All heavy atoms as an XYZ file, in Angstrom:
781
protein
N       0.833     -1.188     -0.026
C       0.046      0.079      0.014
C       0.908      1.211     -0.043
O       1.811      1.301      0.727
C      -0.900      0.030      1.234
C      -1.916      1.056      1.188
S      -3.178      0.653      2.402
C      -3.682      2.239      2.795
N       0.566      2.139     -0.851
C       1.301      3.446     -0.961
C       0.881      4.389      0.166
O      -0.298      4.690      0.497
C       1.042      4.027     -2.380
C       1.884      5.334     -2.507
C       1.507      3.138     -3.441
N       1.979      4.922      0.953
C       1.529      5.817      2.000
C       0.847      7.279      1.535
O       1.086      7.526      0.321
C       2.923      6.186      2.680
C       3.890      5.197      2.161
C       3.282      4.644      0.881
N       0.274      7.757      2.341
C      -0.355      9.053      2.125
C       0.579     10.173      1.899
O       0.333     10.950      0.929
C      -1.277      9.440      3.342
C      -1.994     10.837      3.131
C      -3.104     10.793      2.028
C      -2.631     11.195      4.421
N       1.780     10.087      2.319
C       2.879     11.184      2.141
C       3.281     11.134      0.623
O       3.540     12.311      0.146
C       4.084     11.049      3.112
C       3.725     11.124      4.537
O       2.712     11.840      4.815
N       4.463     10.578      5.335
N       3.205     10.092      0.079
C       3.700      9.981     -1.314
C       2.824     10.732     -2.238
O       3.099     11.389     -3.203
C       3.885      8.558     -1.765
C       5.222      7.904     -1.249
C       5.962      8.418     -0.199
C       5.747      6.726     -1.543
N       6.846      7.544      0.206
C       6.767      6.463     -0.675
C       5.453      5.747     -2.503
C       7.651      5.325     -0.637
C       6.214      4.515     -2.582
C       7.378      4.314     -1.648
N       1.434     10.408     -1.958
C       0.421     11.112     -2.763
C       0.485     12.546     -2.486
O       0.401     13.378     -3.481
C      -0.926     10.612     -2.426
C      -1.283      9.210     -2.940
C      -1.451      8.179     -1.996
C      -1.208      8.923     -4.273
C      -1.766      6.970     -2.514
C      -1.461      7.689     -4.804
C      -1.744      6.649     -3.879
O      -2.024      5.424     -4.276
N       0.738     13.115     -1.335
C       0.800     14.516     -1.092
C       2.016     15.075     -1.627
O       2.023     16.321     -2.061
C       0.723     14.723      0.469
C      -0.630     14.335      1.150
C      -0.549     14.536      2.675
C      -1.832     15.046      0.475
N       3.058     14.413     -1.611
C       4.341     14.944     -2.364
C       4.084     15.026     -3.856
O       4.538     16.039     -4.405
C       5.525     14.084     -1.898
C       5.983     14.160     -0.575
S       7.375     13.173      0.012
C       8.462     13.317     -1.395
N       3.493     14.048     -4.330
C       3.183     14.145     -5.843
C       2.280     15.177     -6.069
O       2.365     16.065     -7.081
C       2.489     12.758     -6.325
C       1.916     12.776     -7.666
C       3.118     12.954     -8.773
C       1.112     11.568     -8.118
N       1.226     15.513     -5.390
C       0.402     16.582     -5.517
C       1.133     17.847     -5.279
O       0.802     18.789     -6.086
C      -0.777     16.468     -4.512
O      -1.540     17.671     -4.493
N       2.006     17.971     -4.439
C       2.709     19.292     -4.115
C       3.660     19.567     -5.415
O       3.780     20.601     -5.834
C       3.542     19.113     -2.918
N       4.189     18.523     -5.977
C       5.167     18.568     -7.117
C       4.421     19.142     -8.295
O       4.695     20.029     -9.031
C       5.860     17.408     -7.474
C       6.671     17.423     -8.750
C       6.986     17.099     -6.326
N       3.188     18.383     -8.477
C       2.286     18.938     -9.694
C       1.841     20.234     -9.518
O       1.895     21.071    -10.590
C       1.188     17.779     -9.997
C       0.129     18.236    -10.912
C       1.839     16.511    -10.305
N       1.427     20.587     -8.348
C       0.900     22.020     -8.115
C       2.151     22.990     -8.304
O       1.940     24.078     -8.769
C       0.415     22.128     -6.667
C      -0.386     23.309     -6.449
C      -1.685     23.424     -6.839
C       0.194     24.509     -5.831
C      -2.432     24.679     -6.515
C      -0.493     25.569     -5.648
C      -1.814     25.661     -6.065
N       3.315     22.707     -7.820
C       4.459     23.596     -7.919
C       4.728     23.739     -9.489
O       5.056     24.885     -9.847
C       5.560     23.031     -7.350
O       5.376     22.989     -5.892
N       4.678     22.782    -10.275
C       4.943     22.834    -11.637
C       3.917     23.656    -12.287
O       4.111     24.581    -13.191
C       4.863     21.462    -12.400
C       6.149     20.595    -11.918
C       4.827     21.562    -13.857
C       6.134     19.164    -12.310
N       2.619     23.523    -11.814
C       1.515     24.342    -12.449
C       1.851     25.912    -12.061
O       1.625     26.866    -12.898
N       2.107     26.185    -10.827
C       2.404     27.546    -10.363
C       3.509     28.191    -11.363
O       3.514     29.294    -11.732
C       2.598     27.664     -8.878
C       3.093     29.004     -8.480
C       1.316     27.261     -8.164
N       4.627     27.414    -11.326
C       5.812     27.876    -12.030
C       5.517     28.103    -13.469
O       5.875     29.142    -14.024
C       6.876     26.907    -12.027
C       8.090     27.178    -12.714
C       8.927     28.107    -12.195
C       8.484     26.665    -13.930
C      10.110     28.454    -12.892
C       9.600     26.965    -14.640
C      10.438     27.958    -14.091
N       4.713     27.308    -14.152
C       4.422     27.369    -15.519
C       3.325     28.654    -15.738
O       3.421     29.298    -16.632
N       2.467     28.849    -14.745
C       1.530     29.942    -14.887
C       2.196     31.233    -14.573
O       1.884     32.233    -15.267
C       0.396     29.820    -13.864
C      -0.664     30.816    -13.882
C      -1.748     30.485    -14.822
C      -0.770     31.984    -13.242
C      -2.745     31.370    -14.974
C      -1.763     32.825    -13.371
C      -2.802     32.639    -14.413
N       3.211     31.293    -13.721
C       3.921     32.587    -13.479
C       4.948     32.894    -14.428
O       5.291     34.101    -14.643
C       4.451     32.601    -12.032
C       3.566     32.539    -10.903
C       4.130     32.400     -9.647
C       2.525     33.686    -11.048
N       5.607     31.939    -15.137
C       6.658     32.209    -15.919
C       6.400     32.345    -17.527
O       7.089     33.036    -18.169
C       7.848     31.179    -15.843
O       7.219     29.871    -16.093
C       8.373     31.224    -14.364
N       5.316     31.665    -17.841
C       5.055     31.675    -19.269
C       3.957     32.741    -19.584
O       3.186     33.185    -18.753
C       4.350     30.288    -19.735
C       5.278     29.141    -19.437
C       6.476     29.262    -20.360
N       7.249     28.181    -20.169
C       8.027     27.523    -21.140
N       8.063     28.144    -22.284
N       8.635     26.489    -20.908
N       4.194     33.305    -20.885
C       3.270     34.403    -21.312
C       2.291     33.983    -22.322
O       1.371     34.770    -22.727
C       4.081     35.545    -21.830
C       4.895     36.191    -20.772
C       4.028     37.027    -19.793
N       3.818     36.187    -18.643
C       2.868     36.458    -17.623
N       2.065     37.425    -17.885
N       2.829     35.638    -16.674
N       2.420     32.633    -22.780
C       1.383     32.146    -23.695
C       0.089     31.764    -22.939
O       0.164     30.971    -21.905
C       2.001     30.996    -24.379
C       1.151     30.397    -25.422
O      -0.079     30.673    -25.608
N       1.812     29.682    -26.481
N      -0.977     32.240    -23.462
C      -2.243     31.940    -22.716
C      -2.749     30.510    -22.636
O      -3.247     29.989    -21.739
C      -3.372     32.873    -23.307
C      -4.611     32.939    -22.264
C      -3.768     32.506    -24.634
C      -5.456     33.985    -22.495
N      -2.367     29.803    -23.729
C      -2.665     28.338    -23.699
C      -1.820     27.567    -22.649
O      -2.354     26.741    -21.964
C      -2.445     27.783    -25.072
C      -3.417     28.508    -26.139
C      -2.610     26.249    -25.311
C      -3.179     28.140    -27.575
N      -0.593     27.898    -22.566
C       0.214     27.347    -21.525
C      -0.304     27.719    -20.110
O      -0.253     26.935    -19.219
C       1.738     27.730    -21.657
C       2.362     27.334    -23.058
C       2.549     27.126    -20.579
C       2.318     25.870    -23.317
N      -0.734     28.929    -20.031
C      -1.207     29.318    -18.691
C      -2.453     28.558    -18.238
O      -2.723     28.136    -17.221
C      -1.572     30.904    -18.655
C      -0.324     31.692    -18.766
S      -0.692     33.429    -18.961
C      -1.205     33.853    -17.374
N      -3.380     28.274    -19.314
C      -4.521     27.393    -18.941
C      -4.102     26.064    -18.661
O      -4.715     25.361    -17.767
C      -5.457     27.483    -20.244
C      -6.523     28.460    -20.152
C      -6.445     29.503    -21.012
C      -7.467     28.574    -19.178
C      -7.439     30.582    -21.081
C      -8.401     29.536    -19.153
C      -8.345     30.676    -20.050
N      -3.103     25.528    -19.426
C      -2.689     24.186    -18.920
C      -2.064     24.028    -17.628
O      -2.312     23.114    -16.934
C      -1.587     23.683    -20.099
C      -2.219     23.435    -21.400
S      -1.004     23.064    -22.789
C       0.014     21.779    -22.019
N      -1.331     25.163    -17.162
C      -0.870     25.162    -15.838
C      -1.913     25.408    -14.797
O      -1.810     24.690    -13.769
C       0.068     26.364    -15.716
O       1.147     26.272    -16.556
N      -3.004     26.033    -15.196
C      -4.119     26.089    -14.214
C      -4.769     24.647    -14.131
O      -5.055     24.268    -13.068
C      -5.042     27.131    -14.767
C      -6.376     27.341    -13.962
C      -5.893     28.118    -12.635
C      -7.215     28.228    -14.641
N      -4.809     23.873    -15.106
C      -5.294     22.588    -15.136
C      -4.407     21.639    -14.353
O      -5.036     20.780    -13.572
C      -5.556     21.983    -16.509
C      -6.636     22.655    -17.345
C      -8.016     22.462    -16.919
O      -8.254     21.473    -16.229
O      -8.800     23.436    -17.006
N      -3.139     21.860    -14.356
C      -2.202     21.110    -13.468
C      -2.447     21.410    -12.069
O      -2.523     20.446    -11.266
C      -0.755     21.472    -13.846
C      -0.166     20.634    -15.020
C       1.265     21.219    -15.282
C      -0.114     19.143    -14.645
N      -2.872     22.729    -11.632
C      -3.002     23.029    -10.296
C      -4.299     22.374     -9.916
O      -4.398     21.870     -8.737
C      -3.074     24.455    -10.119
C      -1.708     25.166    -10.275
S      -1.579     26.911     -9.862
C      -2.168     27.571    -11.371
N      -5.297     22.330    -10.695
C      -6.629     21.809    -10.313
C      -6.466     20.184    -10.158
O      -7.042     19.563     -9.266
C      -7.679     21.969    -11.459
C      -8.257     23.458    -11.338
C      -9.127     23.558    -12.584
C      -9.016     23.637    -10.109
N      -5.637     19.660    -11.022
C      -5.465     18.174    -10.919
C      -4.575     17.906     -9.739
O      -4.794     16.758     -9.108
C      -4.716     17.652    -12.242
C      -5.689     17.437    -13.238
O      -6.934     17.253    -13.011
N      -5.184     17.649    -14.501
N      -3.787     18.692     -9.307
C      -2.986     18.514     -7.987
C      -3.909     18.492     -6.870
O      -3.791     17.637     -5.902
C      -1.917     19.469     -7.847
N      -4.851     19.439     -6.812
C      -5.822     19.412     -5.743
C      -6.687     18.105     -5.779
O      -6.956     17.641     -4.702
C      -6.681     20.669     -5.858
C      -7.835     20.704     -4.825
C      -5.833     21.908     -5.566
N      -6.992     17.672     -6.923
C      -7.841     16.424     -7.092
C      -6.974     15.254     -6.567
O      -7.576     14.448     -5.872
C      -8.264     16.168     -8.504
C      -9.252     17.068     -8.983
O      -9.946     17.746     -8.282
N      -9.373     17.219    -10.303
N      -5.699     15.148     -6.773
C      -4.923     14.108     -6.335
C      -4.883     14.141     -4.663
O      -5.089     13.149     -4.195
C      -3.562     14.163     -6.786
C      -3.334     13.989     -8.301
C      -2.545     13.226     -6.180
C      -2.108     14.170     -8.835
N      -4.733     15.219     -4.202
C      -4.658     15.330     -2.670
C      -6.167     15.108     -2.111
O      -6.289     14.310     -1.110
C      -4.300     16.608     -2.243
O      -5.177     17.653     -2.605
N      -7.232     15.437     -2.751
C      -8.511     15.146     -2.239
C      -8.755     13.668     -2.354
O      -9.429     13.055     -1.377
C      -9.601     15.863     -3.044
C      -9.838     17.388     -2.659
C     -10.759     18.166     -3.717
C     -10.390     17.488     -1.333
N      -8.501     13.011     -3.425
C      -8.775     11.586     -3.611
C      -7.965     10.770     -2.594
O      -8.402      9.904     -1.982
C      -8.559     11.199     -4.988
C      -8.501      9.571     -5.100
C      -9.573     11.731     -5.966
N      -6.751     11.233     -2.429
C      -5.828     10.468     -1.373
C      -6.328     10.685     -0.030
O      -6.330      9.591      0.732
C      -4.360     11.003     -1.514
O      -4.258     12.389     -1.173
N      -6.746     11.795      0.377
C      -7.302     12.031      1.815
C      -8.609     11.244      1.777
O      -8.915     10.661      2.834
C      -7.584     13.412      2.005
C      -6.357     14.127      2.543
C      -5.941     15.251      1.996
C      -5.769     13.739      3.811
C      -4.681     15.968      2.456
C      -4.694     14.449      4.220
C      -4.110     15.479      3.601
N      -9.464     11.222      0.870
C     -10.640     10.436      0.833
C     -10.490      9.003      1.023
O     -11.186      8.353      1.720
C     -11.501     10.752     -0.437
O     -12.586      9.926     -0.475
N      -9.431      8.441      0.336
C      -9.084      7.048      0.384
C      -8.445      6.823      1.778
O      -8.898      5.771      2.439
C      -8.213      6.751     -0.582
C      -7.702      5.203     -0.551
N      -8.519      4.148     -0.873
C      -6.488      4.585     -0.183
C      -7.920      3.064     -0.678
N      -6.639      3.233     -0.238
N      -7.726      7.720      2.332
C      -7.021      7.394      3.529
C      -8.005      7.531      4.774
O      -7.984      6.676      5.629
C      -5.938      8.504      3.834
C      -5.166      8.416      5.134
C      -4.281      7.402      5.356
C      -5.460      9.273      6.239
C      -3.482      7.330      6.543
C      -4.788      9.221      7.344
C      -3.843      8.213      7.420
O      -3.163      8.156      8.749
N      -8.974      8.354      4.671
C     -10.022      8.498      5.787
C     -11.302      7.593      5.439
O     -12.149      7.608      6.276
C     -10.419      9.953      5.781
C      -9.423     10.981      6.159
C      -9.878     12.371      6.153
C      -8.816     10.667      7.616
N     -11.290      6.799      4.442
C     -12.425      5.987      4.025
C     -13.730      6.777      3.985
O     -14.707      6.364      4.529
C     -12.614      4.821      5.023
C     -11.313      3.951      5.017
C     -11.177      3.203      3.689
O     -12.153      2.784      3.178
N      -9.985      3.186      3.174
N     -13.674      8.041      3.400
C     -14.831      8.840      3.295
C     -15.087      9.292      1.711
O     -14.017      9.506      1.120
C     -14.615     10.110      4.053
C     -15.825     10.810      4.290
O     -17.001     10.398      3.835
O     -15.762     11.941      4.675
N     -16.100      9.378      1.254
C     -16.467      9.533     -0.179
C     -16.681     11.069     -0.437
O     -16.911     11.432     -1.631
C     -17.712      8.717     -0.621
C     -17.555      7.292     -0.762
S     -16.257      6.824     -1.819
C     -17.035      7.227     -3.370
N     -16.673     11.883      0.520
C     -16.910     13.302      0.345
C     -15.741     13.909     -0.678
O     -16.047     14.706     -1.342
C     -16.980     14.034      1.536
C     -18.323     13.926      2.287
C     -18.283     14.671      3.530
N     -17.679     14.009      4.545
C     -17.702     14.406      5.798
N     -18.221     15.388      6.076
N     -17.006     13.659      6.798
N     -14.555     13.448     -0.508
C     -13.480     13.955     -1.247
C     -13.737     13.641     -2.767
O     -13.386     14.413     -3.703
N     -14.003     12.360     -2.982
C     -14.294     11.921     -4.439
C     -15.428     12.681     -5.017
O     -15.313     13.080     -6.189
C     -14.477     10.419     -4.424
C     -14.800      9.886     -5.741
C     -13.309      9.693     -3.847
N     -16.491     12.919     -4.237
C     -17.660     13.710     -4.715
C     -17.213     15.114     -5.158
O     -17.565     15.597     -6.170
C     -18.785     13.661     -3.741
C     -19.308     12.188     -3.604
C     -19.968     14.575     -4.320
C     -20.351     11.979     -2.531
N     -16.359     15.660     -4.301
C     -15.758     17.042     -4.649
C     -15.058     17.065     -5.839
O     -15.045     17.961     -6.522
C     -15.015     17.520     -3.372
C     -14.684     19.062     -3.381
C     -15.945     19.917     -3.574
C     -13.938     19.303     -2.084
N     -14.301     16.006     -6.084
C     -13.397     15.900     -7.206
C     -14.193     15.908     -8.467
O     -13.884     16.495     -9.576
C     -12.531     14.623     -7.170
C     -11.871     14.270     -8.515
C     -11.520     14.771     -6.147
N     -15.410     15.153     -8.453
C     -16.324     15.138     -9.558
C     -16.888     16.620     -9.962
O     -16.862     16.866    -11.146
C     -17.554     14.275     -9.469
C     -17.176     12.808     -9.507
C     -17.479     11.949     -8.565
C     -16.586     12.304    -10.538
C     -17.175     10.564     -8.583
C     -16.089     11.020    -10.709
C     -16.537     10.044     -9.728
N     -17.111     17.331     -8.975
C     -17.494     18.728     -9.164
C     -16.268     19.562     -9.745
O     -16.449     20.473    -10.576
C     -18.031     19.341     -7.898
C     -19.395     18.983     -7.435
C     -19.555     18.280     -6.263
C     -20.567     19.082     -8.303
C     -20.864     17.814     -5.968
C     -21.742     18.719     -7.933
C     -22.070     17.943     -6.724
N     -15.164     19.428     -9.208
C     -14.057     20.053     -9.680
C     -13.714     19.747    -11.157
O     -13.384     20.617    -11.916
C     -12.777     19.783     -8.748
C     -12.972     20.390     -7.404
C     -11.467     20.365     -9.493
C     -11.864     20.117     -6.522
N     -13.833     18.439    -11.480
C     -13.608     18.056    -12.945
C     -14.655     18.676    -13.901
O     -14.390     19.094    -14.946
C     -13.653     16.463    -13.017
C     -13.687     16.132    -14.289
C     -12.336     16.004    -12.256
N     -15.856     18.755    -13.362
C     -16.933     19.412    -14.141
C     -16.746     20.872    -14.340
O     -16.826     21.388    -15.480
C     -18.390     19.231    -13.386
O     -18.498     17.843    -13.132
C     -19.391     19.787    -14.302
N     -16.277     21.541    -13.308
C     -15.901     23.023    -13.448
C     -14.679     23.166    -14.308
O     -14.646     24.172    -15.069
C     -15.762     23.619    -11.958
C     -15.185     25.045    -12.124
C     -17.077     23.626    -11.310
N     -13.710     22.297    -14.205
C     -12.622     22.521    -15.057
C     -12.919     22.274    -16.617
O     -12.379     22.850    -17.432
C     -11.586     21.389    -14.627
N     -13.783     21.255    -16.888
C     -14.204     21.156    -18.234
C     -15.010     22.352    -18.710
O     -14.668     22.637    -19.874
C     -15.111     19.782    -18.359
N     -15.798     22.901    -18.026
C     -16.512     23.989    -18.392
C     -15.484     25.254    -18.588
O     -15.658     26.012    -19.531
C     -17.617     24.513    -17.424
N     -14.540     25.388    -17.667
C     -13.519     26.469    -17.855
C     -12.657     26.162    -18.970
O     -12.499     27.260    -19.627
C     -12.768     26.421    -16.428
C     -11.505     27.301    -16.507
C     -10.192     26.726    -16.847
O     -10.007     25.563    -16.579
O      -9.423     27.399    -17.376
N     -12.426     25.018    -19.324
C     -11.535     24.728    -20.469
C     -12.347     25.149    -21.751
O     -11.849     25.727    -22.660
C     -11.070     23.352    -20.600
N     -13.571     24.813    -21.920
C     -14.382     25.091    -23.109
C     -14.495     26.635    -23.198
O     -14.434     27.051    -24.315
C     -15.804     24.403    -22.973
N     -14.984     27.231    -22.161
C     -15.160     28.711    -22.222
C     -13.803     29.462    -22.509
O     -13.751     30.334    -23.246
C     -15.904     29.290    -20.943
C     -17.304     28.755    -21.005
C     -15.986     30.743    -20.906
C     -17.949     28.964    -19.679
N     -12.676     28.939    -21.773
C     -11.510     29.597    -21.923
C     -10.962     29.566    -23.329
O     -10.316     30.416    -23.821
N     -11.099     28.262    -23.849
C     -10.566     28.063    -25.322
C     -11.393     28.846    -26.332
O     -10.903     29.353    -27.217
C     -10.519     26.596    -25.631
C      -9.517     25.781    -24.919
C      -9.669     24.162    -25.280
C      -8.150     26.294    -25.254
N     -12.689     28.958    -26.016
C     -13.491     29.852    -26.924
C     -12.890     31.394    -26.872
O     -12.978     31.981    -27.980
C     -14.934     29.731    -26.572
N     -12.665     31.803    -25.714
C     -12.125     33.170    -25.567
C     -10.828     33.249    -26.253
O     -10.523     34.255    -26.861
C     -12.184     33.606    -23.964
C     -13.514     33.645    -23.530
C     -11.399     34.883    -23.870
C     -13.665     33.926    -21.986
N      -9.904     32.265    -26.038
C      -8.637     32.301    -26.600
C      -8.847     32.448    -28.192
O      -7.988     33.021    -28.912
C      -7.883     31.071    -26.231
C      -7.505     31.279    -24.764
C      -6.627     30.991    -27.025
C      -6.833     30.044    -24.129
N      -9.637     31.596    -28.791
C      -9.862     31.572    -30.219
C     -10.440     32.862    -30.749
O      -9.910     33.377    -31.772
C     -10.758     30.341    -30.641
C     -10.060     29.104    -30.423
C     -11.219     30.578    -32.094
C     -10.987     27.813    -30.638
N     -11.274     33.475    -30.002
C     -11.826     34.744    -30.309
C     -10.719     35.924    -30.288
O     -10.689     36.729    -31.142
C     -12.950     35.151    -29.431
N      -9.864     35.751    -29.263
C      -8.860     36.833    -29.199
C      -7.808     36.570    -30.201
O      -7.272     37.494    -30.775
C      -8.122     36.801    -27.822
C      -9.002     37.257    -26.611
C      -8.325     36.998    -25.263
C      -9.018     38.850    -26.863
N      -7.582     35.304    -30.415
C      -6.428     35.070    -31.425
C      -6.918     35.446    -32.933
O      -6.040     35.914    -33.741
C      -6.085     33.569    -31.459
C      -5.072     33.116    -32.284
C      -3.705     33.387    -32.053
C      -5.263     32.473    -33.624
C      -2.690     33.042    -32.739
C      -4.263     32.103    -34.398
C      -2.844     32.445    -34.036
N      -8.217     35.357    -33.250
C      -8.758     35.849    -34.430
C      -8.536     37.274    -34.597
O      -8.337     37.862    -35.701
C     -10.168     35.495    -34.663
C     -10.411     34.121    -34.901
C     -11.811     33.639    -35.135
N     -11.965     32.385    -35.404
C     -13.163     31.766    -35.523
N     -14.202     32.432    -35.330
N     -13.174     30.499    -35.810
N      -8.638     38.075    -33.540
C      -8.546     39.523    -33.644
C      -7.230     40.117    -33.493
O      -6.625     40.928    -34.150
C      -9.384     40.310    -32.435
C     -10.825     39.969    -32.608
O     -11.320     39.906    -33.752
N     -11.640     40.023    -31.523
N      -6.322     39.407    -32.725
C      -4.951     39.860    -32.431
C      -3.857     39.058    -33.165
O      -2.779     39.528    -33.254
C      -4.698     39.897    -30.907
C      -5.479     40.824    -30.065
C      -5.142     42.275    -30.333
C      -5.900     43.166    -29.282
N      -5.491     44.374    -29.351
N      -4.197     37.916    -33.585
C      -3.358     36.877    -34.148
C      -2.089     36.557    -33.285
O      -1.059     36.469    -33.712
C      -2.798     37.309    -35.537
O      -1.996     38.537    -35.478
C      -3.987     37.539    -36.482
N      -2.185     36.650    -31.949
C      -1.152     36.084    -31.056
C      -1.739     35.499    -29.817
O      -2.975     35.837    -29.557
C      -0.352     37.517    -30.627
O       0.730     36.996    -29.860
C      -1.151     38.569    -29.915
N      -0.989     34.630    -29.173
C      -1.498     34.028    -27.971
C      -0.674     34.512    -26.768
O      -0.706     33.887    -25.636
C      -1.324     32.594    -28.131
N       0.107     35.586    -26.884
C       0.847     36.194    -25.857
C       0.130     37.201    -24.932
O      -0.730     37.988    -25.477
C       2.064     36.967    -26.480
C       3.098     37.294    -25.383
O       2.948     37.072    -24.273
N       4.265     37.744    -25.939
N       0.072     36.869    -23.758
C      -0.777     37.718    -22.758
C      -0.351     39.119    -22.756
O      -1.212     40.057    -22.622
C      -0.693     37.057    -21.279
C      -1.468     37.827    -20.408
C      -1.205     35.542    -21.452
N       0.894     39.365    -22.810
C       1.443     40.812    -22.831
C       0.875     41.725    -23.941
O       0.745     42.792    -23.688
C       2.919     40.841    -22.927
C       3.468     40.207    -21.646
O       2.870     40.143    -20.610
O       4.557     39.705    -21.616
N       0.652     41.022    -25.041
C       0.058     41.826    -26.243
C      -1.493     41.938    -26.164
O      -2.019     42.666    -26.960
C       0.494     41.175    -27.561
C       1.999     41.250    -27.624
C       2.517     40.418    -28.880
O       1.728     40.054    -29.763
O       3.687     40.200    -28.878
N      -2.169     41.196    -25.256
C      -3.700     41.395    -25.223
C      -4.014     42.051    -23.980
O      -4.137     41.585    -22.934
C      -4.192     39.882    -25.232
C      -3.998     39.067    -26.328
S      -4.813     37.538    -26.052
C      -3.927     36.534    -27.150
N      -4.077     43.425    -24.058
C      -4.277     44.224    -22.885
C      -5.757     44.790    -22.805
O      -6.146     45.305    -21.862
C      -3.291     45.401    -22.752
C      -3.291     46.191    -23.949
O      -4.130     46.016    -24.939
N      -2.358     47.129    -24.061
N      -6.522     44.728    -23.848
C      -7.869     45.146    -23.839
C      -8.726     44.220    -24.515
O      -8.339     43.452    -25.671
C      -7.977     46.597    -24.256
C      -6.993     47.123    -25.101
C      -7.178     48.536    -25.559
O      -6.835     49.471    -24.871
O      -7.737     48.702    -26.656
N     -10.075     44.111    -24.246
C     -11.079     43.345    -24.865
C     -12.029     44.258    -25.474
O     -12.927     44.684    -24.673
C     -11.625     42.247    -24.104
C     -10.640     41.215    -23.715
S     -11.399     39.923    -22.610
C     -12.554     39.325    -23.725
N     -11.967     44.605    -26.729
C     -13.032     45.491    -27.254
C     -13.899     44.665    -28.104
O     -13.486     43.761    -28.845
C     -12.493     46.537    -28.107
C     -11.661     47.622    -27.362
C     -10.989     48.646    -28.290
C     -10.267     49.722    -27.480
N      -9.607     50.696    -28.278
N     -15.140     44.993    -28.063
C     -16.201     44.309    -28.806
C     -16.585     44.734    -30.125
O     -16.068     45.726    -30.795
Protein backbone atom coordinates (compact mmCIF):
# COMPACT_ATOMS: atom_id res chain seq x y z
CA UNK A 1 0.00 0.00 0.00
CA UNK A 2 1.30 3.44 -0.94
CA UNK A 3 1.58 5.84 2.02
CA UNK A 4 -0.41 9.07 2.10
CA UNK A 5 2.80 11.15 2.15
CA UNK A 6 3.75 10.00 -1.34
CA UNK A 7 0.45 11.14 -2.78
CA UNK A 8 0.76 14.48 -1.03
CA UNK A 9 4.32 14.92 -2.30
CA UNK A 10 3.16 14.10 -5.84
CA UNK A 11 0.35 16.61 -5.45
CA UNK A 12 2.76 19.28 -4.19
CA UNK A 13 5.15 18.67 -7.10
CA UNK A 14 2.37 18.84 -9.70
CA UNK A 15 0.95 21.98 -8.08
CA UNK A 16 4.41 23.58 -8.02
CA UNK A 17 4.93 22.81 -11.70
CA UNK A 18 1.54 24.41 -12.42
CA UNK A 19 2.35 27.55 -10.42
CA UNK A 20 5.78 27.84 -12.05
CA UNK A 21 4.28 27.44 -15.53
CA UNK A 22 1.54 29.96 -14.83
CA UNK A 23 3.91 32.60 -13.47
CA UNK A 24 6.72 32.24 -15.99
CA UNK A 25 4.97 31.67 -19.30
CA UNK A 26 3.24 34.40 -21.26
CA UNK A 27 1.38 32.13 -23.70
CA UNK A 28 -2.27 31.99 -22.69
CA UNK A 29 -2.66 28.34 -23.74
CA UNK A 30 0.27 27.32 -21.53
CA UNK A 31 -1.26 29.35 -18.70
CA UNK A 32 -4.54 27.43 -19.02
CA UNK A 33 -2.64 24.14 -19.05
CA UNK A 34 -0.81 25.20 -15.89
CA UNK A 35 -4.12 26.06 -14.26
CA UNK A 36 -5.39 22.58 -15.14
CA UNK A 37 -2.26 21.10 -13.54
CA UNK A 38 -3.00 22.98 -10.34
CA UNK A 39 -6.61 21.73 -10.33
CA UNK A 40 -5.42 18.16 -10.90
CA UNK A 41 -2.96 18.47 -8.02
CA UNK A 42 -5.82 19.42 -5.73
CA UNK A 43 -7.79 16.47 -7.09
CA UNK A 44 -4.92 14.10 -6.28
CA UNK A 45 -4.77 15.31 -2.69
CA UNK A 46 -8.56 15.16 -2.27
CA UNK A 47 -8.75 11.60 -3.56
CA UNK A 48 -5.80 10.50 -1.44
CA UNK A 49 -7.32 12.00 1.72
CA UNK A 50 -10.67 10.48 0.82
CA UNK A 51 -9.10 7.06 0.44
CA UNK A 52 -7.03 7.44 3.61
CA UNK A 53 -10.03 8.50 5.71
CA UNK A 54 -12.41 6.02 4.04
CA UNK A 55 -14.84 8.84 3.20
CA UNK A 56 -16.47 9.54 -0.17
CA UNK A 57 -16.86 13.30 0.28
CA UNK A 58 -13.47 13.98 -1.31
CA UNK A 59 -14.29 11.91 -4.38
CA UNK A 60 -17.63 13.67 -4.79
CA UNK A 61 -15.88 17.03 -4.57
CA UNK A 62 -13.41 15.87 -7.23
CA UNK A 63 -16.31 15.17 -9.60
CA UNK A 64 -17.51 18.74 -9.15
CA UNK A 65 -13.99 20.10 -9.70
CA UNK A 66 -13.61 18.07 -12.90
CA UNK A 67 -16.96 19.40 -14.13
CA UNK A 68 -15.97 23.00 -13.43
CA UNK A 69 -12.56 22.42 -15.06
CA UNK A 70 -14.22 21.07 -18.22
CA UNK A 71 -16.51 24.09 -18.40
CA UNK A 72 -13.56 26.41 -17.76
CA UNK A 73 -11.57 24.76 -20.51
CA UNK A 74 -14.41 25.05 -23.03
CA UNK A 75 -15.15 28.70 -22.24
CA UNK A 76 -11.48 29.60 -21.92
CA UNK A 77 -10.57 28.05 -25.26
CA UNK A 78 -13.49 29.84 -26.92
CA UNK A 79 -12.20 33.16 -25.55
CA UNK A 80 -8.66 32.32 -26.67
CA UNK A 81 -9.85 31.55 -30.20
CA UNK A 82 -11.84 34.81 -30.33
CA UNK A 83 -8.82 36.80 -29.13
CA UNK A 84 -6.48 35.00 -31.51
CA UNK A 85 -8.71 35.86 -34.48
CA UNK A 86 -8.56 39.57 -33.58
CA UNK A 87 -4.95 39.90 -32.42
CA UNK A 88 -3.28 36.89 -34.18
CA UNK A 89 -1.19 36.21 -31.08
CA UNK A 90 -1.47 34.05 -27.98
CA UNK A 91 0.87 36.19 -25.90
CA UNK A 92 -0.77 37.65 -22.79
CA UNK A 93 1.39 40.78 -22.80
CA UNK A 94 0.04 41.82 -26.20
CA UNK A 95 -3.63 41.33 -25.21
CA UNK A 96 -4.30 44.22 -22.89
CA UNK A 97 -7.88 45.12 -23.83
CA UNK A 98 -11.00 43.34 -24.95
CA UNK A 99 -13.02 45.52 -27.30
CA UNK A 100 -16.23 44.29 -28.84
